[in-house]
C-alpha positions in Angstrom: 31.8 0.0 -27.5 34.0 -2.7 -29.0 37.3 -4.1 -27.6 39.5 -5.7 -30.2 43.2 -6.5 -30.7 45.6 -3.7 -31.8 46.3 -3.4 -35.4 49.0 -1.5 -37.0 46.6 1.4 -38.1 46.0 2.0 -34.4 49.4 3.1 -33.9 48.8 7.0 -34.5 45.6 7.2 -32.4 47.4 5.2 -29.5 50.1 7.7 -29.5 47.7 10.6 -29.7 45.7 9.2 -26.7 49.0 8.6 -24.8 49.9 12.2 -25.2 46.6 13.9 -24.4 46.0 11.9 -21.3 49.7 11.8 -20.2 49.1 13.7 -16.9 46.9 11.5 -14.9 44.4 11.4 -17.4 44.7 15.1 -18.6 46.9 16.6 -21.3 50.7 16.5 -20.5 51.8 19.4 -22.9 52.2 21.9 -20.2 55.1 19.8 -18.9 56.5 18.0 -21.8 55.7 19.7 -25.4 57.4 17.0 -27.5 54.4 14.6 -28.3 56.7 12.2 -30.3 59.2 11.6 -27.5 56.5 11.2 -24.8 54.6 8.7 -27.0 57.7 6.7 -27.7 58.6 6.4 -24.0 55.0 5.0 -23.0 54.0 3.2 -26.1 56.8 2.3 -28.5 57.7 -1.2 -27.0 54.2 -2.1 -26.9 53.1 -1.0 -30.5 56.4 -2.1 -32.1 57.9 -4.8 -29.9 54.9 -6.7 -28.4 51.8 -5.7 -30.5 50.0 -9.1 -30.0 49.5 -8.1 -26.3 47.9 -4.7 -27.0 44.2 -4.1 -27.3 42.2 -1.1 -28.1 38.5 0.1 -27.6 36.4 1.7 -30.3 33.3 3.9 -30.0 31.4 4.9 -33.2 34.4 3.6 -35.2 37.0 5.7 -33.3 39.8 4.5 -31.0 39.0 5.9 -27.6 41.2 3.8 -25.4 43.9 1.3 -25.2 45.6 -1.3 -22.9 49.2 -2.0 -23.7 50.5 -5.1 -22.1 53.7 -7.1 -21.7 53.7 -10.8 -20.8 57.2 -10.8 -19.4 58.6 -7.5 -18.1 62.1 -8.7 -18.7 61.7 -8.3 -22.4 60.5 -4.6 -22.4 62.9 -2.0 -23.8 64.5 0.3 -21.3 62.8 3.6 -20.9 66.2 5.2 -20.2 67.6 3.8 -23.5 64.4 5.4 -25.3 65.0 8.8 -23.6 68.6 8.3 -24.4 68.1 8.2 -28.1 65.8 11.3 -28.0 68.7 13.3 -26.5 70.3 13.2 -29.9 67.3 12.5 -32.3 65.1 15.3 -31.1 67.4 17.4 -28.9 65.1 17.1 -25.9 67.9 18.1 -23.5 67.9 21.6 -25.4 64.5 22.0 -26.7 62.2 24.5 -25.0 59.2 22.5 -23.5 61.3 19.4 -22.7 64.8 20.6 -21.5 63.5 21.8 -18.1 62.0 18.3 -17.2 65.1 16.4 -18.6 67.5 18.1 -16.5 65.1 18.1 -13.5 64.7 14.5 -13.8 68.5 13.9 -13.9 68.9 16.1 -10.8 66.0 14.4 -9.1 67.4 10.9 -10.0 70.7 11.7 -8.5 69.4 13.1 -5.3 66.7 10.4 -4.9 69.4 7.7 -5.6 71.5 9.1 -2.8 68.6 8.9 -0.5 67.6 5.4 -1.8 64.2 6.8 -2.8 64.1 5.8 -6.5 61.3 3.5 -7.9 62.9 0.0 -8.2 62.4 -2.0 -11.4 59.8 -4.6 -10.8 61.1 -7.9 -12.0 59.3 -10.1 -9.6 58.4 -13.6 -10.8 55.1 -13.6 -9.0 53.8 -10.8 -11.3 55.9 -10.9 -14.4 53.3 -9.1 -16.6 52.4 -5.5 -16.6 50.1 -3.1 -18.3 49.4 0.6 -19.3 45.9 1.8 -20.0 44.5 5.0 -21.1 41.1 6.3 -22.2 40.0 9.6 -23.8 37.5 11.5 -21.5 34.4 10.6 -23.4 35.1 6.9 -22.9 35.3 7.1 -19.2 32.6 5.9 -16.8 31.2 3.6 -19.6 32.7 0.3 -18.6 35.4 0.7 -21.5 38.3 0.6 -19.0 36.8 -2.6 -17.1 36.3 -4.3 -20.4 39.9 -3.7 -21.6 41.3 -4.9 -18.2 39.0 -8.0 -17.9 40.1 -9.1 -21.4 43.8 -8.6 -20.6 43.7 -10.5 -17.3 41.8 -13.3 -18.9 44.3 -13.7 -21.6 47.1 -13.9 -18.8 45.2 -16.6 -17.1 44.9 -18.5 -20.2 48.6 -18.4 -20.7 49.2 -19.5 -17.0 50.9 -16.1 -16.3 51.0 -16.2 -12.4 50.5 -12.3 -11.8 50.4 -8.9 -13.0 51.6 -5.6 -11.9 51.2 -1.9 -12.9 52.5 1.6 -11.7 50.4 4.7 -11.4 50.6 8.0 -9.7 49.9 7.6 -6.0 48.2 11.1 -6.4 45.7 9.7 -9.0 43.4 8.4 -6.5 40.5 7.7 -9.0 43.0 5.3 -10.9 43.9 3.6 -7.8 40.2 3.0 -7.0 39.7 1.5 -10.4 42.5 -0.7 -10.3 41.6 -2.0 -6.9 38.1 -2.6 -8.2 39.8 -4.8 -10.7 41.6 -7.0 -8.2 44.9 -5.1 -7.7 46.3 -4.1 -4.5 49.0 -1.5 -3.6 52.4 -3.0 -2.6 55.0 -1.0 -1.0 55.2 2.6 -0.1 55.0 5.2 -3.2 58.3 6.2 -4.6 59.2 9.7 -5.9 58.9 10.0 -9.6 62.0 11.7 -11.0 61.2 15.0 -13.1 57.3 14.8 -12.8 55.7 17.6 -11.0 52.2 18.9 -10.3 51.1 22.2 -11.9 52.0 23.9 -8.5 55.5 22.4 -8.7 55.0 19.6 -5.9 56.7 16.1 -6.5 54.7 13.2 -7.8 55.0 9.6 -6.5 54.8 6.2 -8.2 52.6 3.5 -6.5 53.2 -0.1 -7.5 50.2 -2.3 -7.6 50.0 -6.2 -8.1 47.6 -9.0 -8.7 48.2 -12.6 -8.5 46.2 -14.5 -11.3 45.7 -18.1 -9.9 42.9 -20.0 -11.7 
């Protein structure tokens, strides 16, 4: 296993990994059938806007995982803006396999907003950096995720970044346990994730996790 900085040729495998692990480490195609718009939503800023903060892990010459980082969350592109462009470019509001989730997300957002249950943007100066991490199944349980996380956190400390946050599904208990083992702690109560559902139709929830990075 080898962890290294992201390179332009890694863009396609990163996008592929994002899609095939998009539902709590499992494929998301049953809920969102358009791989391009899904990968744009979760990887585009990092590969195209801040590639210097991205890392990949290789095994036998194949990219099997990534960590996409952002040093200052205020600079990240708006997910709503990315989805908005795909309304027109890829017709996701009308396309079978995406339309249902698009309209459900809009309905959830309106209802949750009225109840004040929407996830709040995380722009706290105590943990300005954030990350996304995903691994293919064959790379799990072998220290790959830990190596990616440690390298990212060490780089933030070297830049004197005071802290880092991430968001994960509250229902993804294995991910939460991993992040806690890396020094993150849960902050606040989980918030409903607009549009996302379990295979049985239940609501999913976003859990904020944070870590201070004092030397």
